[in-house]
N, C-alpha and C positions, 0 to 999 in steps of 0.2 A: 504494500500500500504506500503510495507517495503523497496522499493528501487526505485530511479528515477535517470536516467542517462542523462547527457548533455556533450557537448564538449566545452572545453576551448582551442581553437586552436587545437593542436595535442594531448592534454591531455584529457583523459576520466575521468570525475568526476561523482561519483554516491553518492547521499545522501542515507544513510541507517538509519533506526530507531533503537534505543535501547529501545524504549518504552516511557512511560510518567511518569513525576515526579509529585507527589502529593504535593501541597503546599497551601497557602492561602494568602490573601491580607495583613495578619499580617506582612509579610516580607517587605512590602513597608515602607520606612523611609521618614519622613518629609512631608507627605501628609495626609490630612484628609481622613479617611477611606471611607466616603461617596463619596468623589471626586474620589478616586481610584476605587471604585465600579462602579461609573458612566462611567469612562473611560474603565474599563474592561468589562462592560456589565454584571456584576455578583455581587452577594453579597460577593463572594470570600471565602466562608467557605469550599468549596470543589473544589479547582482550580487545574487543571492539565496542565502542560506545556510539550511540546515535548522535547525529548532528541535525538539529531541527531548527527551522525558521518558522515565522508566523506571519501569515497574510491577513490583513485587516481590510474590511470594506467599511469605510467611514463616510456617511452621508453621500454615498454614491461614488466615492473616490477610493482608490487602492493604495495601501501602504504596507510596507514590510518591516518586521522587526528582525533584524540581522539578515545577512545575505550569504552565509556559508563561505566556503574556502576557495571558490573558483577553481582554477586549474593548478593551484599552488601546492597541494598536499597529497597528490597521488590519485590513482584512478578510482578509488572508492568514495571520493568526495567530489564536490563541485557539480552536483546534479540539480541544484536549486532552480536555475534559470530554465533548464529543460523541463523540470517538473512543473514549474509555473506555467509554461506554455501548454503543457499537456492538460493542466487544469483549466486552461482557457483564458489566461491573462498574459498579455504580452509584456515583457519588461518595460517597454516604452509607456505603458499605462500606469506604472507605479509613480505616484505623486510624491511620496515621502518614504524615506528609509530611516528608521530609528535603530541606532546601535546600542546594544547593551554594554559593549566595550569594544576596544580595538585590538582584538587578537585575530590572528590569521584565519581561523576557522569560522569567524563571525564577520569579518570585514574584507578579506581578500576577494570575495565574490563581487565586490563593487566594480571590478574591472575585468576585461577579457585578456587574452594572451598578448594582445598588442598594446595594452595599457589604456584602452578606451572604456568609457563608462558603459556598463551593462544596462544601467537605469538612467538614460540620458535626460529624462524630464523630472527626476526625483530631487527633492530637497533632502539633504543629509542632516539628521538631527541627533545630537549626542550631548552628554553632560559636559559642562565647561571644564570640570576637573579632569575628565578623561582626555579631552582635546589638549589641555595644557600639558599633561604628562607625556603624551605620545607625539603630538604634532607641533608643539611650540618650543622644541629644543633640538639640538643636533644629536645625531646618533652617538657620537663619542662621549656624550654626557651620561649615557646609561650606566646604571650601577653594576650590571653584570652582562655577560655575553647574550643571554636570552633577551634581556630588555633592549640592548643595543640592536640586536637583530630585528626585533619587533618594531622599534622606532623606524628603522629603515623601511620595513615592509609597509608600515602605516602611512608613511609619506607617499609611497608609490600608489597604494590602493585608494587614497583619498584625493590624490592630485586633481582628477577631473571634476571634483565636486567642491573644491575649496571656495569657488565664487558663489555657491549656493548651499553653503553649510551654515547651520544655525546651532549655537550652543545654548543650553538651558540649565537652569538650576532645578532644585526639587520643586515639584508642583506641576500644574497643567502645562503641557507643551502644545497640545492641540485638543480640540473638543473631543472628550472621551478617552484621552490618553495622557497620563500624568507620570512624571519621572519620580522614582523612588530610589534614593541613594542606598546602594548596597556595597560599600567599599570593602576592599581587602583583596579580592581576587585581582583586581586592578584598582588604582586609586579612585577612579570615577565610574567604577562598575555600577550599572544602573538597571533596576527593574522598571518595567513599564506596566502601570496599573491601568487596565482597560475597564471602563465603567460606563454603564448605560442603564438608566432607570434604577431599579433596585438590585441589579446584578453587577458583579465585578470579578475580575480575574487578574492575578499578578503573574506577568511573564518575567521570570527571575534570572534569565540568562544562565550564567555559570555558578550560581549559588551552590549547585550540586553537580559534580562530574560523574562520580561513581555512586549511584544511588544505593546499591546494596551495602556499601561501606559507610558512606557519609550520612545517610539517613539514620542508620543504626547508631553511628558514632559521629555526630555532627562536630565534635572537637577534632576531627581528622582533616588535615590539609593536604594539598598536593604540590608538587614541584612547580606547577603552573601559576601558583598564587604569588603575586608580587609581595604581599604582606600576609603570610600564613596565619599569624595570630589574629589579625584583624578579620581575615576571611572566616575563621572559626567563630569569632564573636558575632559577626554579622549573621552567619548561618543560624546560630542558636537563637539570636534575637528574632530573626525572621520566622523560624519555626514556631517559636512561642506565639508570635502575632497571628500567623495564618491559622494555626490550630485553634487558638482562642476565638478568632473571628469567623472560623469556618470558611475562610477565603480560598477559592479555587486558585490553583497555581499551574504554571506551565514552564517546563525547563528545556533548555537547549540540548541537554545531554541525558534527559530521562528517556526511557524506552518509548519509541514513537507510538502515539502522537505526543506524548510527554505531558498530558493534562491530567490533573487529579487533585487530591487533597492531602495535606499533612495532618495526621491525627496522633493524639497521645495514646501510647500503648505500652503497658508493662513498665512504667517509669521512664520510658523514652518516647521515640517517635516512629511512625511508619508512614509510608506513602501508599495511598489507595488510588490506583488509576481509575479514571472515569470510564464507566462502561460504554 
């Protein structure tokens, strides 16, 4: 399945697949590998996680939350634009792209192999802290090689959009879509709260990468986190909030389509996918 649609009030939300990201349990920090393997139900040497994006129909206009990896991360990824067309929406019809953060599997799909905009008519919207961290400084200023590499990639991926890029703070960015700061994975990592009428849903980006591990143990971070301690604190705080509010959530790396609820169970948390 490449697409699944639901309604959030008057807003149509469709989960779209960009493919699968190959990784391993080596990315887990601060946990014995045997325990990580037990939670994950696998030895973890050949682990794949979903990469999801979300299409919104807002007052007759189309918007995307994240755009996948493009052709930058191997043949199992970069399928979003094709799946979007299969769903019946041309990339040229996308009026806005909201980024949860600027990591390659979320933003490299902004451009094609020639560096041209895949979404030529879209306004690019992201948190001002995220833009400042990745786009407003030179590659050499990065604190480590991973960050330096991603600064360089971010500059290339966003280049065709810089004249139509809008940065926001926490709060409403567009009617029905509000930014929720979820810092840690990256400094400006952002959830997008979709709300219409009495219904709402939080698209939380990379709050969780490995659900089988991090939902059971939300104090577990990954090597991808810029600030692992802050990422864990944000995850715990967000789990508390969405469980208490019974707020539906959607994640970029939850099993497709990635929509469900966080509930309290046995002194901890569990993810219940929406049927």
